[in-house]
N, C-alpha and C positions, 0 to 999 in steps of 0.2 A: 207786622211790626218788629224791629229790634227791641232785642235782652236789653233789659239796663244793666252795665257793668258791674251793680253791687247784688242783682241775680246770677251775671251771668260768676262770681266769686265764686257765689254759693254756691253755684252749679260744681264749678271745677276741684272744691275745696272738695267737695264731695265726693267727686271722683278719685280726688288723691286722699282724704279721710278713709270709704272705702274698704279700698285696695292696700290703705296702711294698715287698718282694723285688721283684713283679714291673711296682712303677715304678721302679725304680733301676735295671731291665734297660733299662726304653722310659729311663730318664736316662744308663746313661751309651753309648744307641745317640748319644743327642744331643749327650752332652757332649765327645767328641769334635769333631765338627763344627762347631759353634757358638767353637768354642776354637780352630780352625783357617783358620773364615771370616772369627772377627773377630778383630783384633786386639788384644794385650792388653791397652791400654790403655781400645776399645771396650770388652770386657766388661769391664773394670774399672767405666765408665761405665754402663752395662747390671747389673750385682750394686751399685751405689750405690742409682738407679731403686728399686732391689729393696729393699733395705735403707729406702731412704726409704718403700714405702709400705706395708711392714709394717709399722711406726710407725702410720701413717692407719689402720689395718683396726683396729688398736688399740684406739686413738680413738674411731675409730668402733663399735666395739661397745659401748664403754661398759663393758666385761668383766660385758656380762650374760649373757655366753655360760658363766662361772662357776654363776653362780646358775642355770643351768638342769638341772646335776647334780645338785647340791643341792638344791633344791625337787623335781624331778622321784622324787628319793628320799621329800620327805617324803609325798609327796603319797598313790604308789602304798603306803604303806606306814601311809594314812589319819591323818595325825597335821599335817597339812595343815588351813586352813578353803582355799584353792584347788581346784579340779580344773583336770587337764588342758588340756583348753579354752581356761581360761583363761589356765593359762601359755601354750600355743600363741600366742595370739595375742596376749596381752603383751612375753611376746619380740618376736615378729617383727616386729610396727607398732613398737616401740621401735628395735629393733638399725634398720630403718631408713629410721626418719627423722631417726638419728644417724648414720647414712653417708650424708646423702646429705646431711646439711649438715657434714661432715666431705669429700665429695667437692669440694663446693663451693671450697672453703675452700683446698682442694690443687687446682684446678683455675685459683683467681687467683693463688695462688704461682707457679704456673708463667708466667704471666705479668708476673710482676711481678720477681720475684727477682732481685737484682740478677745479673751476668752470671759474676759471679767465681762462685757458686754456680751455676749453671744451665749456662753457655757459650750457643752458637748458638742458631737458631730453631729445628733441626730437633729439638736435644737437649729446648727449651722443649716443642713439640710432643710429642714422644713422651712426657714426665712430665703431659700435658692430657691426655692421651687413655688412657694406662695408672691413671692416675687414676682412671676408670672402676671400675677392679679392686679400688677400696676400696668400693665397693654389694655391686659383686658377691663378695666373699671374707666381709663381714659376713652378707651373707644367708644362704650355705654354712654360718659359722660354726651360725646359729643352728638350718639343719635339722640340719648335720652331728653338732651338737651335743644333739638331740633323738633323734637313734640313738646315741648315745653311751650319753646317758638311760638307755633303755629296753633299752639291751644288742645292740639292732637290727647287731649287728659286718656280717655276713653279704651284707647290704645297702649295708654304706658299702664292705664291701669292692670288691664287685661297682662300686660310683660311682667310686671310687676309681684302678680298672684303667680299664675302660672310659674315665672324662676323659683320663686321662695318657696313651693310644696312643691317640686319636682327635686328640688335641690334639697329640701329634706327630710323625703323619701330617699336620697340613696346616700342621707349622712347617716340618718338610723339606722338604713339598710347596713355601710358598710362597718357602723360602731357595731351593732346589737349580732354583724354576722361576718365580720373578715377581721377586725383588729381592735380591740378598745386603748385606742392613744390616738395619739397626734396625727399624725398618719390619715385615720380611719376617716377623722374628721376633713383635712386639708387637703388629701384626694380628689373626693366626690363634689368638694364646695369646688376649686378648680375648674371642675369638668365642666360644672353645669353651669357656672357665670362662662365658661370658654364660647358654650354651644347656645346658651344664650341671647349674648350680645349679637352672636352669625347669624343666627334667625330673625332678632329685633329690624338689624340690617338689612338682609334680605325683605323684607315686610316693606321695612321705610321706602327703600328707594325704589321698589319693585314697578311705583305707581308715579314714580318719578324720573328725571335724569339722572342716569348714573355718572357719581362724583366722577370724570372722566383725569384723568393726570395735566389736561390740555385745558382746563377749566381756571386747575389750582393759579390765585392771582399775587403775585407778588406783593403786589399795592398794597393788597386789602391784609396780604399775611400781615405786614405789616401794622397796620393800623389794627386790625385786631389785638395781635403784641403791645403794645402802645395802652390798648386800652386793657389787655389782660393783667399782664404780666407784674404790674402794681396791683393790681386787685388779689393777683396769685402769694403774691408777697406781701403785703399787707391785708390780705379781709380770709382769704384760704386759709395758706398757709401759718399764717400768726394766728386765727382762729383756730386750726386745730391747734392749736400749739395753746390757745388759749385755754382750751374741750380737753386737752390730752398729758397736758406737760405736766398737770397734776401725779399721772402714772406715774415716771420716770421720777417721780421726786421721790413718794413713796416708796417705789420699790429702790432708791439708795438711803433712805433714811432707815428705813423703818419696816421693809426687804415684802418679800415674794406673798407671802399668811395675808398681812392687809390690802395688798395692791389688791388679793384674789379679792376680796368681802369687800372694796371699793368697787372693783370694779363688775362683780354682780347688780349692786345698790345703782352703779350708774348707766348699765346696759336696762334694768328693770326701768328707769326713767325715763330710754330714750327708747320704749315701743310704745311709753305715753304721748311720744316730742312728737312720734311718727305720724300719731292720727289727728292729732288736733294742733300744735303746732306747727311743722314744719308743711304741713297739708293744705297751709295758711298760705305762709313763705311762698310754698312754689309755685301758687296758683294768682297769686295777688299782682308780684313784679311785671310779665307778659304783660297785662290787664294795664297796669297805670300805665308801665311804655308805651303802650297801642294810645291810650286816653290824651299822653300828652301828648306826641305828634298829629293825631286825630283833630283833639278838642282845646285842648293848649291847659296852663296854669293852672287855672281856677279849677274845673274841674277837676282835675286829675286831683287838687290838695281836697277838693269836699272829696272824692270818690274813699280819697285815707280814712278820711278822720270818722269818714262812716264805715268803714271797713274797722281802723279800729276801735270800735265801739265793739260792736261784734267779737272782733276779736278776745275781747277782755270780758265779756260776757259768759263768754266761754272757758278762757282759760288761768283767771280767778279760780272757780270750782275746783281745778283741777290740780293746781295748788292745794289745797287743803284737802281735796277726794285722800292726795295720794298720801296723803299725812294722815288720813283716818285710815286708811287700811292697810298702804304700805307697809308699817311695821306685822302684819301678821299674814298678808301678803309677799312679800321674800321666800322668807320659811317656811311656809308652806308648797311655795314653788320651788325653791334653792333644793334644802332641806334646810334643819336645827344649824349646821355647822354655819350657815353664813345670817343669825341670827343677832349675828352682834352688828350690820351696816345698818338694820332698819330708821335710827335715829339720822339717816344722812339723806334721806331721799324728800324729804319737802325742803331741803335748802340746795340741793343739787336741780329738779325741776322750777325751782322756784329763777332758779339763775338761769335754763332753758327756755320757759317765756320772758325772759325780760330778752333774750336773743330774738326770742320771735317776736320782738315788736323792731328790730333794727330797721331788717328793708322799709314799713313802714315809715318810723319817725327817720331818715338816712335815706326818702328816698329821692328828694332833689339830688341830694350829692351822687346816685346811684346814673338819677335822668341826666345828671350834666356830667358824668364822666369824671366826678372831680377826685379820682382814684390813690391822689398821693392825699389827699386830709384820710379817707377811709386808712389808708395803710397807716399814717399815723398813730390813728388810733386807737385801731387792731392790735395793731405789731404793742406800741405801749402797757393795753391795758394785756396781753401775753405774757410783758416781760413783767408788769405785776403781779399777775396771776404765778408766775415763781416765784418770781419774791413774798410775797405772804404764803405761798405753799407752804417755805425754804422755813417760813421763821414760825408755821402755826403747826404743820405736821407731826416736828418733833414735841409737842407740845401738848396737846392735844390729838390728836392722831388723826386719823381718815375722815373727820368731823373737821378736819381747820383744813381741809379740801375743799370738803363741799360748800364751806365757808367764802370761802377765797372765791371759788368758782363764781357763787352767787354775785357777790363784792363788784366783782371784773366783769360781770354781763352790764350788772347795770351802771360801769361805768363808758362804758362803749355806747349805753343806749342813748345817757345824757348827754355824751361830748357827740355824738350823729348829730340828736334831736336841737341841739345847739349849733352847730356846727349847720346845718341843711335847712336852717330857718332864712338864712341867707339870700336861699337858691328858691327854696320851695316851704312857703310856713305851711304848717300842719296844725289845728286846731287836736292838742291833747285832749280830748275825753275825759278828766278829771273826776268829775262829777260820778262817770260807769264807774272807775277803778273803784273810787272811795266804795260808793255804794255795794259793787260785787265782792270788797276785798271784805265788809261788812254781812253782806249774807254768810258768805262763806266761813269766817270765823265763827260765826251764830251753828249755819250748821255742822265743823268742825266737833265744836263746843257741842253740841247734842250726840253729835255719834257717839263722843267719845268713851259715853257709858252704855251703849249698848253692846253689849260685848254676850254673848249665850256659851263661847265655851270654845268652838271647834273653830282651826284657824277659817277653811272655805266659806262654815256658814257665819261667821262673823263677818269677813269681806264682804261676801253677798246681800248678806242682809244691810250692810252697811252703806252699800251700795245701790239697794234697790229704795232706801228710807234716804237716803244723801241728793239722789239726782232732784226727785219732788219736791225733795225740802226747799233744795236751791231754788228749781225755777218760781214758789210760791213767794218766797223771801221779795228775790228781785221782782218778780209784777204787782206788790204789793208794795214797794220804794222806785221803782226804774219803769218812766215811761218808754222807752226802747223795748225793754226787755216785756213790759203785757201790750208793747203791739206785735210783737215779734210771738206769745207765747197767744194771743187770740188768733194770728191769725195762722199760726199752726194747730191750734183745736178747729179753726172754720177747715181746714184743708182735710183733716180725718173724720170729723162731721160730712162734707165731701162724700170720702170716702166710703163711707157707710151705708146701705139698703135702707132707702125708704121704704116706712112701711106699704103694704101692699105693692110694691116693690114684684116685678116679674111672674 
């Protein structure tokens, strides 16, 4: 008997969530170490390099990673003139070539950029050395998207976890035993990423036809670029500018210290985002592409609407929960010097939750390859984000950046919803959203008064009380939450030994 699409979504989401949770634990181990070893200014510089590399990797991919998932679905359903080996070879070699070009450009920039952009020779060396991550990141994106397209989430989960913990061990060892500086961070990081992607590529292709140069299809490559480049410019690069453009404004307007504070808060939110939000979006796109190709419009719309309800039931308490524990958790992990950034956490995570809705509310645009519309919406929002940052940062500091992030992600979600309705009308579960928001506000209001004193004790107690409190509130006012809760309770009872058994 075939598994329902919603159940497959939950299974694949759980794989991504487990991997993200385990990698988050690794991040929470390294986060306090790094924030204590480096000054706030050095931490800001490190995040500025990371942001620059993110933009470079996006250009290096040429958006072809988005094409992989779409074309793999057509090939699997027999609707394409191309084969899987052609897709593998064309995407892999095409992305590698563009990545090499962008890596070279980054190295040149690192040596000839004005001093006020990159500073002294040490930062230039780090920037040039870290540019190798452009090539590594692009190749990794190709292989991991092959896995996503084939829904091989178990292998992807194992890869992400092993890579993270091996890298953590090397970085911590280098920082503690070799050099407590940015070189001690970047050298083991680059080595780990390089070796990891080589191993993953070998594992993926050992049971398949190896991507030979003869399988490269110029015709397919043109089609991948036709779909991918607008996605790169309008969705990925603009999305990165939307996500990290505020770092450049903060650095330019109020300096490296506030940049370090904001970066720490943003990175903590990203740990949470990776477990709940990104896990859903990574799993849902290949699934609804497959449903569209195999079952058509109505079943795709119904699946996305049900998925959105589940997402909102998870996402709403995440925002309220981080608002409740974040101001204590951030300084507890990163040290008291980052305490001033705690107030921006709810705004940042709220924007990330809205961003997680975009693959669902904009599904029709992705399915029908309406890349000009996607490009226009995200690019406009990225420009709006920079303008709002310039207006708000000078007057209210890093809170202005956080508010701008929330507003701009909200604009993208609204525009995607309106534009996608013409292609694939999705029923937005407003009732679930309102009930989940109300329950989250009540949960936050109660947890606010729970303050035993010690920061970690406060965080632990609020988490322990908040999760069951939200679940009880939602089960009392929402039928879908009640059904989900009863199903979970039934499974837990089934796992318990029966009296007299054994």
